[in-house]
N, C-alpha and C positions, 0 to 999 in steps of 0.2 A: 575739146576745151570744156572745162567745167567750173562751177562756182564753189568757193569754200568760204562761207561767211562773207567777209568783206573783200575777198580777193577773187579775181578771175585766175584760173590755173590752167596753164598749157600742160596737158598730160602727154608726155612724149614717150612713145614706146618703139621708136625706130632706131634706137642705139642697139645694133645687132651684135652685142658683145657675147662671146662664148669663152669662158676661161679654159686654159689648157688642162688636160687631165693630169692627175698626180701620179708620179712614177715612183718616188722613194720618200720615206720619212725616216729621220734619225733623231732619237731623243738623247739629250745630254742631261744626265742626272745632276751633275755638279751645279750647272747654272739654271736648271729647270727650263731649258729652251728646246724648241723643236725645229729642226731644219726640214724643209719640204722642197723636193725638186719636182718640176713639172715637165711634161713631154716636150715643151719648146725650149728647154734649157734654163728656164727661170728657176732661181733658188730663193726661197723665202725663209725668214727666221721669225718664229713666234715666241714671245716671252710668256710662258704659261703662268708665271707669277704676277704678270701685269695684265690680268683679265684676258689672257690669250691674244694679246695684241700682236699684229704683224709689224714688228718694229724695224725690220730691215729687209731689203730684197736685192738680188743681183739679177740684172736683166738677161733675158734669154738670148740664145744665139743659135742659128739654124744648124750649125755643125757640132753643137755641144749638148746633144741630148744625153741626159744622165741615166745610167743603168744602176749606179751605186752611189751611196752617200754615207759618209761616216764622220764622227768626231774623233779626234786623236788627242794626244797629250795637251792638257790645259783646255783651252777653248778653241782648238784649231779644227777647221772644217775642210774636208776633202770630198771631191766627187770624181767619178770616172765614167767613161761611156764608150760607145761603139766607134768613136774616132780614135780609140787607142790611147787617149791621153788621160793623165791624172791632173786634176786642177786643185789648187789651194786658194781659198778665198780670204781676202783681207777684211776682217769684220769691223775695222775702224773706218778705213777710207772707202769701204763698200765697192771694191773692185777686185779683179782677179790678180792674185799675188804673182802666180806663174803657172805655166802648164808644162807637163813633162811627158814625153812619149815613153810608154812602158815597153815598146818593141815586142809585143806579143799579139798584135792584131787587136780587134775589138775587145774591150774589157767588159765582162758580164757581171763581175762581182768584186766586192772590196770589203775588207773588215780590218779594224784596228785591234792590236793586241790588248790583253787585259790591262796592262799598265800604260797603254797609249803611246808607247815609244816605237812601235813597229806597225807597218801597214802591209797587208797581203792583198794582191790583186789576182783574180782568175781570168784567164784570157781565152780567146777563140782558138788559139793553136794548142790548147791543152796544158799550157804552162801555168804554174802558180809562182808568183814572183814576190820576194820579200824585200821591203824597203825599210830603212832606218829613218825615223823622224828626227832630223837635226834641228837646232834652234831656228834656223831661217829657211830651211828647205827640206826635201827628203832625198835620200841617197839609196840607189840600188845596192842591195847586199848580195842576194844570190837567188838562183832558181831552185825550186823543189823538183822532184822527179816528174818528168813530163807525162801527161795522160794522152789517151787516144782521142778524146773528144773535149769540146769546150767546157770550161769550168763555170757553171751557172750559179753556184752558191758556195759560200765559205763561212766557217765559224770556228773561232778559237775555243779550245778548252779553257775554262776559267783560270787554270794554273799556268797557262801559256806554254805548256809542254807539247801539245798536240793540236792538229787542225783537221776538221772534217771538211770535205769538198764534195759538192753534188755535181754530177755530170749527167749524161744521157745513159740511162739504164743501170748506173752504179754510183756508190758513194765510196770515196777513198778516205782513209785516215792516215795523215802524215805525222812523222816525228819531226818536230820543229828543228831540233839540234842538227840532225843529219839531212833533213829534207827528203828522206826516203819514205816510201809507202810501207806501212806496217799492217794494214788491213784493207780489204776490199769487200763491200757488201753489194750483192747484185739484187736488183729489184724485179719483182714479178710484174709483167706487163698486163696481167689479166685484170679486166674490169667487168664485173657482173657476167662472167663466163665468156666475155669477148676479149680476145688477145689483141692489144693495140700494137701498132708497128714499133712504138718506142715508149719509154717512160722517162719523162724529163723531171729531174729533181730540182724543183724551183727554189726550195729553201731548206737549210739545215740549221739545227741548234745543237750545241754540245753542252751537256750538263756536267757538274762536278763529279758525279758518281760514274762517269764514263758513258752514260746513255747518250746516243745520238738520236735526235728526232728529225725525221724528214717529211717534207710535203711534196706532192708530185702531181703530174699531169693526168693520172688515172683516178684522181679524187681521194687519195689516201693520205692519212697522217700515220706514220709508222715509227715505232720505238725500237732501237737497235742497241745491242750490247757491243760496244766498240772493242772490248777486250777479246771477245770470241768471234765477233762478226755475225752473230745470230740475231734473227728477228724475234723480238720479245712480244710485241703487240702491234696489231694493225687496226686502224679505225677507218672504215670507208665512210666519208662524210659528204661527198658531193658527186653529182653526175658529170662534173666538169673539173678543170684543173683546180688544185689548191695551190695558190700562187705565192703565199708569203707566210712567215712565222716570226714571232718575237716572244722572248721569255722574260718573265719578271726577274729582277736581281736576286730575289730570295729563292728562285727556282721552285716556287710552289704553285705557279700559274703560268700558262702561256696562251697566246692568241694566234689564230690562223685566219686568213682571208681567202675566199674562193672566187672563181670566175662567174659564179651566179649572183654575186653581190652580197653573200652572207659572211658574217664574221662569227667564228666559233670560239668560245672560251673554254679552256681545259683547266681543271684544278686538281691538285694532289690532295686526296682525302684518305682518311683511315678506312681500312676495309671493314672493321667493326669498331664499336665505340671504345672498347678497351684494348684494341690491338695496336701494336707499333708498326705493323705492316701497312704500307700506303699504296694507293694506285691512282692512276690518272683517270679522271672522270670528265666527260664532256657535259658542261652545263648548257643552259639554253642558248640557241643561236640568236644573233641580232641581225636584222635586215634593214640597215640604214642606207644602203646603197642600191642603185638600180642596175649598175654595171659591175664589171670586174673590180675586185679589191686587189690592186696590184701590190700594196705595201701595208704593213702593220707595224706598230710599235707598242711597247708596254711601259708606261710610267708607273711610279709607285701607287698612284691612285686611279689610273684610267687606262682604257684600251683605246688606241689611236689607229685610225684606218683612213686610207685614201685610194683613189683609183680613177677609172675612166670617166665616171660621172662628175668629176672635178671637185666634189665636196671633200673637205677635211672634217672627219667625224671624231669627236673626243667623247667617249662614253665613260662616265665615272663608275668606279667600282664602289658602291655605296658603303660596303663594310670597311673600306680603307680610307674613306674621307672622314677626317676627324671633325673638322668644323664645317657645319652645313651652310657654307657661303656659296659663291658662284661656282666653286669647284664641284658642287653636287648636282649641277645641271648638265644635261646632254648638250653638247655644242655641235653645230653644223656650220662650218665656215665656208662660204662660197665665193664671196667677192673680196677683191683686194681692199685693204684698209687705207687706201689712198685714192685721190680723185683722178678719174680718167676723162673728165669733162671740164671744159672751160666755156666762158660765155661772154659775148659782146652785147652789153645791154643796149648800147646806142643803136646798133643795127639789128638787134634781136636775132643774134646768131649763136649757134652751139657748135663747138669743136669737139668731136669724139676721137679718142685715142685708142687705136688697136695695136697689135704687136708690130705690124709692118706697114700700116698706113694710117692716115688721118682723114676724117670726113668733116666737111663744113656744111651745116644746114641752116637755112633761114626758117624761122618759125612761121606757122600759118597764122591767119587772123580771122576774126569773126566780127560781123556787124550786128549780130543778134544780142538781145538782152534776155535775162531770165531771173528766176528766183533762186535762192540758195539751194545748191545741190543739183541744179539743172545741168544737163550736157548741152552745150551750144553748138550748132552746126558751123563748120568753117566756111567762110566766104572765099578764102584763099588757102590752098593746101601748103604744107611745108615743102620747101625746095631743097633738093640736094645740090649745093652749089659747086662743091669741089671734092675730088678724091685725090689725095696727095700720097703717092707711094714712095717708100724709102728704098734706096739702093743699098745692096749689101746684106750680109747675113744677120746683122745685129737688130735686136728688138728696140723699139722706142722706149726710152726711160720716162720722159716727161714732155709736156707740150703746153702751149698756151696761145689763145687768141687775144689780141689787145682789146680794151674796152671800146675803142673806136672802130674795130673791125678791119683795120688797115694793115695789121701785122700778124704773122703767125711765126712762132718760134718752136722748135722741138730739138731734142737731143737723143743720140744713141750713146753707147759706151765710149766711142772714140770720135764722134763727129757732131758738130753743132750746126743747125740750119736756121736761117732767118729769111723770111719772105715778105715782100711788100705786095699788098693786094690793092687792085684798082677796080672800082665798080662803075660800069657804064650801062645804064638802064638794066637789062637782064643779063648782060655779059660781065664776066669777072676775069681780070687778067692777073697773072702771077709773075712776080719777078724775084729771083733769088738774089739776096745780097751776097756778093762775092768778097773775097779778100778779108774775111773775118780774122781778127787777131789770133795768134797761135794759142794763147791761153784759153780761148773759148773752144776747148776741145770736147769737153763732156760736162753735162749739167745734171744735177739731181732734182732741181726745182727751178722753174722759170716763172717770172711774174712781171707784168707791166704796171706802171703807175696809172692812177685813175685818169690822168689826162693823156695817156699813151705816149708821152715824150721820153720816158725812161724805161729801160729794160733791166731787171735785176736777175742775175744768174748765180745760183749756188752751185759751185763745182763740187765734185766728190772728194776733193782734197781739203775741203773746209774753207776755201776762199769764197768771198762774195763780190761779184763784179757788177759795176754800175755802168750802163751804156746809155748815152744820150742819142735819141733817134730824131731825125728830121726827114723831110721828104726824100725817101730813097737812100739816105746815108746815115752813118752812125759815127759816134765818137766815144772813146773810152774815157770815162770821167774819173773813176776811182776803183780801187780794190781793197776791201777789208780783209786783212789776213786772219787766219784762224787764231784763236786765243792760245797763248802760252805753248806754242810749238805742237799743238795737237793736229791731227789730220782727220778729225771727225767730220764726216759728211753732214752738211746741213740739209735736212729733209723737208722743212716747211718754212715758207716765207709769208709775211703779211706786210703790206704798206699802208700808211695812213692816207685817207682820201685827200688831205691837203698836201701830200707829197713830202712831208717833213721827217717822217719816221719810218724806219724799216725794222721789223722784228724777225728774228731767225731762230729756228730751233733745230738742234741736232738729235741724234738717236739717244743720247744719255745726258748730256750737259743741260744746263738750264736754258732759258730763252734770253738771247742777247737783243738789246734794242740799240739801234744806231741812229745818230743824228745826221740826216741827209743834208742839212743846211751847212753844218760845219764839218761834215765827213769824219765823224769820230764816234767811238763807242759811247753811248749815253749812260746805259746801266745794264745790269743783268738781273733778271727776275729771280728771287730766291729759289734755290733748287728744290724740286719736289720729286719724290722717289717713284713716280709712275711716268711713262713716256707721254709726250704731248701728241694728241691726235688731230687737233685743229687749232688755228690761230686767226684772229681778226682784230683790226683796230677800228674803233667806232669813230664816226664823223664828229666834229666839233669838240668833244671831250678828250679825244685821243686816249681813251681807255682801251687797254689791250685785254681782250677776252681769250682765255686759254682753256681748252678742254683736254682732260687727261684720260688715259685708258681705264682708270678706275671709276669713270663717270663723274669725277669732280670737275666743277667749272669755276675758274677764278677770274676776277676782274682787277686789273692792275693799272693804276694811273701812271702813264708815261711821264707827264710833266712833274708829278709829285714823287715819282720813284717809289711808290708804295701801293699796297692793296687798297681798294676803295672801301668806303664805309659799308656799301652793300655787300661786297665780297666778304668782309669781316663778319657781318651779321649772318651770312649764309654758312660760313664755317662754324660759327658759334651754335646755330640751331641744327645744322646738318641737312642733307638732302633726304627726300622721302625714300624709304626702303625700296619701293618698286622702281624708282629712278636709278638707284645704284645697282639693281639686279639686271638691268638691260644688258644684253650680251653682244651688241655690236657697237663699235666706237662712233662718237660724233666725228664726222669727216668734213663738215662745213659749217661756218658761222657767218652770219651777215646781219645787217642792221636796217631798220626802216628809216628812210630819209626824213620823214616828218615826225617820227615818234622816238625821241631819244631814250625813252625808258624801256624800249623793246629790244630783246636779243632774239634773233631767229637762228635755230640750229636744227640739224637732223642727223640721224643715223640711218641704217638700212631699213628700219621698220617703223620709224616715227618721225614726224616733223613737229617741232615745238616752238612756240613763241613764249619767252619768259618776259613777263611784265614786272619790272623792278619796283613799280609803284605799289604793287599789291603784296600782301604777306606771302611768305613761303607756305607750301602745304605742310601741315603737321602729319604725324603718323596715322591719325584717325581719318584724315581727309581722303576723298576719292581722287586719286591723282589723274586718272583717265576714265571717262565714262563713255563707253561705246554706244550707249542707247541715245536715240534722238531726244531733244528736250520735250517735256510733256506740254508745256505752255510758256507764255511770255515771262512769267515770274521765274520759271525754271531756267530760262535763258539768262536772265539778269543774275540769278543766284550763281550760276556756273561762271559767269564773267567776272564776278567780284569776290568769290570765295578765296581763291588763291591765284598766284601769278603764273602758274604753269598751264598753258593752253596747248594741248596735244592733239594731233590728228594721226590716225593709223590707216587712213584711206589708201595712201600711196605706198606700195611696196612690191618687191624690194626696191628701195629708193637709192639710186646711185648719185643723184644730184638734185639739189633744190636751191633756187636763187630768186631773189626779188628783182624783177626787171624794171618795175617802177612802183610807185606807192600803191597801185591797185592791182598789180599783176605778178603772179608767181609762175615759174617754170619748174615742173617736176619731171625728172627722167627716171622711168621705171624699167625694170628688166625682170619680167615674170619668169620663175624657174621653169615652168612648162615650156617656154620658148627656147630655153637653153637645152633642155632634155630632147626636144624635137630635132635639134641639130646634131646630136651625138649619134654615133653608130648604134644600130639596134642591139639591145642586150641579148644575152643567151636566152633562148626560149626554154622555159621549164615545163616539163610534163606535169600537169596537175592531176591529182588522184581522181580516178573515175572518168578520165577523158581519153 
């Protein structure tokens, strides 16, 4: 426990959260969105135009590990994996549209045709299967000639006439019309004079001029002429597997990822200054990963990579970034852009959400006092009160502990759970509430009212259910149906402390505000073209504070149905440039019970108190000063210059909340603690050792 100016801060580092490794990335040029699948079956959608915000996710499933991910016609997303099934995702309702068995055993690879109307999958049994993408499903069309070994990688020729398939020890080129093989290229298993037992072709790319580029398990990137089947050029780039490849749409650049954590960029350059002849040249390697780079993508302006170390890395190609805004900065995304932690202020409890279990902890306490910045000894350690394990293969989507600490609710994709907790001295007893109504099958967000008598459940079909809770029982009060026939999932909820108002935000629509007294829609906040990342309603004023992914913060008066005077003045002057350049979204907003002019908010790397009574920082002002104040007058100057009080002591910050007017709780997850729990990376032989 430590002091931060006027607050005591519980520094919590026992949330033992480790993200799942990244297995696949798929970039969609039309929408500038990136789909990312993880080893636990979770699929995430990042909106690269909205400051790289993770706007949607599909929860993982134990039997649905994805080996392949691709976009097809329009904005349709498919995955396939070792359970032999192809999955299509519903991007509006945020659930699985359907699954289809391809009947070829485990699926190792999948790719959509150039026009997006056909899908190819490569299977364990050596089959390549063609599916037609129909308006509401996909339909099996035919098999290509069967191969002797599994199909590990696939790529269409841009004209849609041929397909390259990587197997063990060879690459096949198929004619799409007939489905028959027209060329076979056999790979050399040699690696630095040592012949390996086999050469696995992890990735293939097919260029317009007929060149096939392959990456393999002996560390090579090779260029082949598909018309003759001859090897044109071979680059030995790693002492370990080269596991992934992606080519730019213009075919003037490609990126590969290795098992050593290195990403290499290749560019097509002229041999001499006045020559029309071009060749592929390897430019400098990038080492942003500690472990295997399992997957890469190439957007028009960036190289994208992900792998075992769980980071999604987006590296801009500076010569292709026209406007030097946030697109020009290297991004490393590690944590989900949603909250995994909830808090009971009354009992000083934290509920931690993991993929398959929940942990309930009671915070420690201290009797000591000290000066600003001191670390105080605990007189009572934090208590791990409860470990609640889910049954079944589905990941937990969302969870919440009630403010009074007597209820816990959580949901998976098909089941909703509600528990009543009883505390007797040091013992805790847990009772599951049975016979929940059938409509409470799945939730995307769960929230309790401040007095813990109401439970708000946002379903993935866009409905909002209100449940009244009393000692061990519940009653369904009302359901707000989605607006105008949409089925958009509501991802964020906020309730006013007086219990009169509920605000709900979807993935694209504006924020809806409901009157809980008269059970009707009160108003809709004017639409804004960046997704909402956090919402909260202030006590007394019932002002709704909304944070967006472009780092804008608005304040909307619910009673007056309009933006507040403060919000208008902020929009007029604009936020400080350094505020707008922050690269992690605000995930939580709260308020000081005794200071109505204060808004408390945080992202993964800073905590900020906005004092609305002070002027906004202008462009010349120092937004954040990491140096300690020189003297008393410096302290006063910093307090009164502008209204943004920022602290970057706590990071990465997954959760921060005011427990009472003098106490904060901060949950941190240092990156070194995550890396320590990953499998060891490949050892590299350093020169001279």
